[in-house]
N, C-alpha and C positions, 0 to 999 in steps of 0.2 A: 206809819213807821217802817213797815216791811218794804213798802214801795220806795220810800226815800232812801233807805239803805241799799236796795237793789239798783236804784238809778245811780247812786254814788259809786257803786261797785263797777257799773257799766262804764261810767265816765273814766274811772281810774284805768280800766282795762284798755280803753281807747287811747289814753295818754301813753300807757306802757307799750302797746303792740302795733298801733296802727302805722308808726313810722319805721317799723322794722323790716316790712316787706313792701318795697316801692309799688305803688298802684294797686296794692290789694289790701283792704282794710281788716287786717288780722284780729283787731280787737273786737269788733262786731262779731265775727265768726266765732271767736273763742267763747263769748258770753252767751251766744245762742246754742252752742254745743254743750257747754257746761249746764246752762239752763234746761236743755233737753234732758241731759243726764239726771239732773236733780229733780225735775218734774216727774220723770219715771220713776224714780225712787220714792218720792213723796206720794205720788197716786197709789203706788203699791202698798206703801206704809199706811196711809190713811184709809185704804180699802180694808185693811186688816186690823187696823188700831184707830177707829174713827176719833176725830177730835176736830170738830168743825172750826173752833177758833184758831188752833195753830194751822190748819190747812188755809184758812183765810190770810193769816199773817205770811205763812211762808210761800204758798202757791200764788195765790191772787196778788199779794203784797210784794214780797222780795222777788219772786222769779218774774212776776209781771213787770217789776221795774228793772230788773236785770236784763231780760231779753228784750229784743226790739225787731219787730217785723218792719216798721217804718224805716229805720235806719238801713236795714239791709235792702229794702226795696229802692231806696234813694241811692245807695251806693251802686247797686246793679245798674240803675238808669244812668248814672254818670259814667260808668265804665263803657256802656253802650254808646252814650253821646260822644265819647272820645274814640269812638272806632275799635275799642278793645273787646271785640265780640268773644274771642276765646276766654279771656279773663272773666268777662261777664257771665259766660256760661259755667265756668268753673266755680265762680262765686256763688251763683244761684243754686247749682247742684250741691255744692259743700254745705250751704245752709239748710236746704230742704231735706236732702238725703241724710246729711249728717245728724241733724236734729232728731229726725226720726229714729235713726239707729241709736243715737245717745239715749233717747227716752226708752226705748225698747231694753237697752243694756241696763239702764237704771232699775226698771221693773225687774229684770232677771237678777240683778245683785240683791235687791231686797228680798225677792221671792226665796233666793238661796239661803240668805240670812236668818229668815224667820221661820 
C-alpha cells in the first residue's frame, strides 16, 4: 500500500514539475529531496518511538515508492548523452548533496521537536 501511494505521488510530481524547467527534470529532484527530508524525520522518530510496522509502511513502502535512484540516474545519462555536461553535473549534485542535506535536516527537525 505504501509503495503504491509513493509511486503515485512520484508520478504526479513528474507530471506537475518536469515540464516547468526545460531540460531539467525538476519533479524527480523534488521527490528525492522531499523523500530525503521525510526519511531523516522518520528515522529519527522511529529511533525514539519504535514501531516496525509503521516504519515498514512509511520508510520502505511510501518513501521507497516516492523516491527514485533509477530515474535520477537515467535522467543524468540523458543529459550527458545530449552534451549538457553542466546541467548533468548540477542535476547529479542537486540529487546527491540535496538528499543528504534534506535527510540531515529532517533528523534535526524531529530531534528538536521530541
